[in-house]
C-alpha positions in Angstrom: 20.2 -81.0 -37.0 23.3 -78.9 -37.9 22.7 -77.0 -41.1 24.7 -78.1 -44.1 23.1 -75.8 -46.7 25.6 -76.5 -49.5 26.1 -80.2 -48.6 28.6 -79.3 -45.9 28.4 -78.2 -42.3 30.8 -75.3 -42.6 34.4 -75.9 -41.4 33.9 -79.5 -40.1 34.1 -83.0 -41.6 31.4 -85.6 -41.6 33.6 -87.8 -39.4 33.8 -84.9 -36.9 30.0 -84.5 -37.0 29.5 -88.2 -36.3 32.0 -88.1 -33.4 30.1 -85.1 -32.0 26.9 -87.2 -31.8 25.2 -85.7 -34.8 22.5 -88.0 -36.1 20.9 -86.0 -38.9 22.1 -83.1 -41.1 20.1 -80.7 -43.1 20.8 -79.7 -46.7 19.0 -77.2 -48.9 17.1 -78.1 -52.1 17.1 -74.6 -53.6 20.9 -74.1 -53.2 21.9 -77.5 -54.4 19.5 -77.2 -57.4 21.4 -74.1 -58.5 24.9 -75.4 -57.7 26.1 -78.0 -58.5 22.7 -79.2 -59.7 20.6 -82.1 -58.5 21.3 -83.9 -61.8 25.0 -83.8 -61.1 24.6 -85.1 -57.5 22.3 -87.9 -58.7 24.8 -88.9 -61.4 27.5 -89.1 -58.8 25.5 -91.4 -56.6 23.3 -89.2 -54.5 23.8 -86.7 -51.8 25.1 -89.1 -49.2 27.9 -90.3 -51.4 28.6 -86.8 -52.7 29.2 -85.3 -49.3 30.5 -88.5 -47.6 27.8 -88.7 -45.0 26.2 -92.1 -44.2 23.6 -90.8 -41.7 20.1 -89.5 -42.5 19.8 -86.2 -44.5 16.8 -83.9 -44.3 16.4 -81.5 -47.2 14.5 -78.2 -46.9 12.3 -77.8 -49.9 13.3 -74.2 -50.8 10.3 -72.7 -49.1 12.4 -70.6 -46.7 14.1 -69.0 -49.7 10.6 -67.9 -50.8 10.7 -65.9 -47.6 14.4 -64.9 -47.3 14.9 -64.0 -51.0 11.7 -62.1 -51.4 13.2 -59.5 -53.7 14.2 -62.3 -56.1 11.0 -64.2 -56.5 7.4 -64.1 -57.6 4.7 -66.3 -56.1 1.8 -67.8 -58.0 -0.5 -70.7 -57.6 1.7 -72.8 -59.9 4.8 -72.2 -57.8 7.6 -69.8 -57.2 9.7 -68.1 -59.9 13.2 -67.4 -58.6 15.9 -65.1 -60.0 19.1 -66.9 -59.1 21.2 -65.0 -56.5 24.2 -66.5 -58.3 23.8 -65.4 -61.9 20.4 -63.8 -62.3 18.9 -66.7 -64.3 15.2 -67.5 -63.7 13.8 -70.7 -62.5 10.3 -72.0 -61.7 10.1 -74.1 -58.5 6.8 -75.9 -58.2 5.7 -78.4 -55.5 6.3 -81.2 -58.0 9.7 -79.9 -58.9 10.7 -79.6 -55.2 9.9 -83.3 -54.7 11.6 -84.3 -57.9 14.8 -82.5 -56.8 14.7 -84.0 -53.3 14.2 -87.5 -54.7 17.1 -87.1 -57.1 19.3 -85.9 -54.2 18.4 -89.1 -52.3 17.0 -87.3 -49.3 15.9 -89.3 -46.3 13.4 -86.7 -45.1 11.8 -84.4 -47.7 9.9 -81.3 -46.9 6.9 -80.0 -48.8 7.2 -76.7 -50.6 5.5 -74.0 -48.6 5.3 -70.2 -48.3 6.8 -69.1 -45.0 4.3 -66.5 -43.8 6.1 -63.2 -43.0 5.8 -61.4 -39.7 3.8 -59.3 -39.1 0.9 -60.4 -41.3 -2.8 -59.7 -41.1 -5.2 -62.5 -40.6 -6.3 -62.3 -44.2 -2.7 -62.3 -45.5 -1.9 -65.3 -43.3 -5.0 -67.2 -44.4 -4.3 -66.6 -48.1 -0.7 -67.8 -47.6 -1.9 -70.9 -45.7 -4.3 -71.8 -48.5 -1.4 -71.7 -51.0 0.8 -73.8 -48.7 -2.0 -76.4 -48.2 -2.5 -76.7 -51.9 1.2 -77.1 -52.5 1.4 -79.8 -49.7 -1.3 -81.8 -51.4 0.5 -81.5 -54.8 3.8 -82.6 -53.1 2.1 -85.7 -51.7 0.5 -86.6 -55.0 3.8 -86.1 -56.9 5.8 -88.3 -54.6 7.4 -91.1 -56.6 8.9 -93.3 -53.9 8.2 -94.3 -50.3 11.9 -94.7 -49.6 12.1 -91.2 -48.1 9.8 -89.7 -45.6 7.7 -86.6 -46.6 6.9 -84.0 -43.9 4.1 -81.5 -44.1 4.6 -77.9 -42.8 2.1 -76.1 -40.6 1.8 -72.4 -41.4 -0.8 -69.9 -40.4 1.2 -67.0 -39.0 0.6 -66.2 -35.3 -3.1 -67.0 -35.5 -4.3 -70.0 -33.5 -7.4 -70.6 -35.6 -5.2 -70.7 -38.8 -2.7 -73.0 -37.2 -5.5 -75.4 -36.2 -6.9 -75.2 -39.7 -3.5 -76.1 -41.1 -3.1 -79.1 -38.8 -6.5 -80.4 -39.8 -5.8 -80.1 -43.5 -2.3 -81.6 -43.4 -3.3 -84.5 -41.2 -6.2 -85.2 -43.6 -3.7 -85.4 -46.5 -1.4 -87.6 -44.3 2.4 -87.2 -43.9 5.2 -89.1 -42.3 5.9 -86.2 -39.9 4.9 -82.6 -39.4 6.8 -79.4 -39.0 6.0 -76.0 -37.6 7.1 -73.3 -40.1 6.9 -69.6 -39.9 8.3 -69.2 -36.4 11.4 -67.3 -35.4 10.8 -64.8 -38.2 10.8 -61.6 -36.1 8.2 -62.2 -33.5 8.9 -62.0 -29.8 10.2 -65.2 -28.2 7.1 -65.4 -25.9 4.9 -65.3 -29.0 6.8 -68.1 -30.7 6.5 -70.2 -27.6 2.8 -69.5 -27.3 2.1 -70.4 -31.0 4.2 -73.6 -30.7 2.5 -74.5 -27.4 -0.9 -74.3 -29.0 0.1 -76.1 -32.3 2.3 -79.0 -31.1 -0.3 -80.8 -29.1 -2.6 -80.8 -32.2 -0.1 -82.9 -34.2 -0.1 -86.7 -34.1 1.9 -87.8 -31.0 3.2 -90.9 -32.7 4.9 -89.0 -35.6 7.9 -86.7 -35.5 7.1 -83.0 -34.6 9.7 -80.7 -36.1 10.1 -76.9 -35.3 12.0 -75.4 -38.3 14.7 -72.8 -38.0 14.7 -72.5 -34.2 17.9 -73.2 -32.2 18.7 -71.0 -29.2 19.3 -73.3 -26.2 16.4 -71.9 -24.2 14.1 -72.3 -27.2 15.1 -76.0 -27.5 14.4 -76.7 -23.9 11.1 -74.8 -23.9 9.9 -76.3 -27.1 10.8 -79.9 -26.1 8.7 -79.3 -23.0 5.8 -78.4 -25.3 6.2 -81.6 -27.3 8.7 -80.8 -30.1 11.1 -83.6 -31.3 13.3 -82.1 -34.0 15.1 -78.8 -34.7 17.5 -77.2 -37.1 19.2 -73.9 -36.9 22.4 -72.1 -38.1 23.0 -70.7 -34.6 25.6 -73.3 -33.5 27.7 -72.9 -36.6 27.1 -69.3 -37.6 27.6 -68.0 -34.1 30.8 -70.0 -33.8 32.2 -68.2 -36.9 31.2 -64.9 -35.2 33.1 -65.8 -32.0 30.1 -66.7 -29.8 30.6 -69.9 -27.8 27.8 -71.6 -25.8 28.3 -72.8 -22.2 26.1 -74.0 -19.5 25.2 -70.6 -18.1 25.0 -68.6 -21.3 27.6 -67.6 -23.9 31.3 -66.7 -24.1 32.1 -63.9 -26.7 35.7 -65.0 -27.3 36.8 -61.6 -28.8 36.4 -60.0 -25.3 39.6 -58.5 -24.0 39.2 -60.3 -20.7 40.2 -63.6 -22.4 43.5 -62.2 -23.6 45.5 -64.3 -21.2 42.8 -66.7 -19.9 44.3 -70.2 -19.7 40.9 -71.9 -19.1 39.1 -73.9 -21.8 35.8 -72.5 -23.1 34.0 -74.5 -20.4 35.6 -76.3 -17.5 34.8 -80.0 -17.7 33.7 -80.0 -21.4 35.1 -83.1 -23.1 35.0 -81.7 -26.6 38.2 -81.6 -28.7 38.5 -77.8 -28.5 38.2 -77.7 -24.7 40.5 -80.6 -24.1 43.3 -78.9 -26.1 43.0 -75.2 -26.3 42.6 -72.1 -24.0 40.3 -69.2 -24.3 43.4 -67.0 -24.9 44.4 -69.1 -27.9 40.9 -69.2 -29.4 40.7 -65.4 -28.9 44.1 -65.0 -30.7 42.9 -67.2 -33.6 39.6 -65.4 -33.9 41.1 -61.9 -33.9 43.8 -63.0 -36.4 41.0 -64.4 -38.6 42.7 -67.7 -38.8 40.6 -70.5 -40.4 41.3 -72.8 -37.4 39.2 -70.4 -35.2 36.1 -71.3 -37.1 36.8 -75.0 -36.9 37.5 -75.1 -33.2 34.6 -72.8 -32.3 32.2 -74.9 -34.4 33.4 -78.1 -32.9 32.7 -76.8 -29.4 29.3 -75.3 -30.3 28.0 -78.5 -32.0 29.2 -80.5 -29.1 27.3 -78.2 -26.7 24.0 -78.5 -28.7 24.3 -82.3 -29.2 25.0 -82.8 -25.5 22.0 -80.6 -24.6 19.7 -82.7 -26.8 21.2 -85.9 -25.3 20.6 -84.7 -21.8 17.0 -83.9 -22.6 16.4 -87.3 -24.1 17.8 -89.0 -21.0 15.8 -86.8 -18.7 12.6 -87.6 -20.6 13.3 -91.4 -20.5 13.9 -91.2 -16.8 10.8 -89.1 -16.1 12.9 -86.1 -14.9 12.4 -83.6 -17.6 10.6 -81.0 -15.4 13.5 -81.0 -13.0 16.0 -80.7 -15.9 14.1 -77.8 -17.4 14.0 -76.0 -14.0 17.7 -76.5 -13.4 18.6 -75.4 -17.0 16.9 -72.1 -16.7 18.1 -71.5 -13.2 21.7 -71.7 -14.4 21.3 -69.2 -17.3 22.8 -65.9 -16.4 23.2 -64.2 -19.8 
């Protein structure tokens, strides 16, 4: 899922996303609550109409902002008190309020409010955080006003297997439409993330969606799919595009590199995306160094195409019973 925090995937249109094979986009409850306001979006017909996207929308509850904006918030059993990063105003986000906002937005997949356990954390700290997230998950489920949208629970527990197992047991007892692994890719080594995911994913109901939040490097996607994950979101395709990093089959192309100054080749030979069909590495480098807005659009189009194609290839490999071979070939081609 490309990330459209402010009801837009930066620099590209909904039509372009659809043409690139995007099926679901992610928007953020906290940011849309502050600006323009969920009441405004609801009055204007809901988030789909507001942003002109007719596919599914998943809304993050604001729980990650509990983690990322730690200097601007206070956590209590009731909820999280935020100081707005926009104007300094104070707001209380409770589990009930998080669900209310997401329902007003017209989300298709709502996420429970949770506390993203920081890394590193002691076992006691992670256990205390998990207890809070579990209580908030129960309150989210109880406050749900409609079955039109799915509601996903979020598995926390730090890097501790016993706490992850405890979280899965508690959330499946409450009962949700899908389950996510939160608190990963927050500073731990990649091997640790894979180990925690590899332990946790098989514990979740196989018939329901299993979503790893905030993870998006290509090698992470392939490895986590092999462990049983179904869904992902991450800013990597779009943010890295704006920073001049383009994804290709064997790794990445940093388009600002001087060696591309007169390179007539596309970003990747054989890539059918709009960018590769029409523009050279030399032109993309020129746009990026000149800070032209078109650089961000063209780079983003290529990166989203790469990630959507990677996911499509994995789906096809799974359907054909060839995923193990796909995974082996993928890693054998990665050179940087």
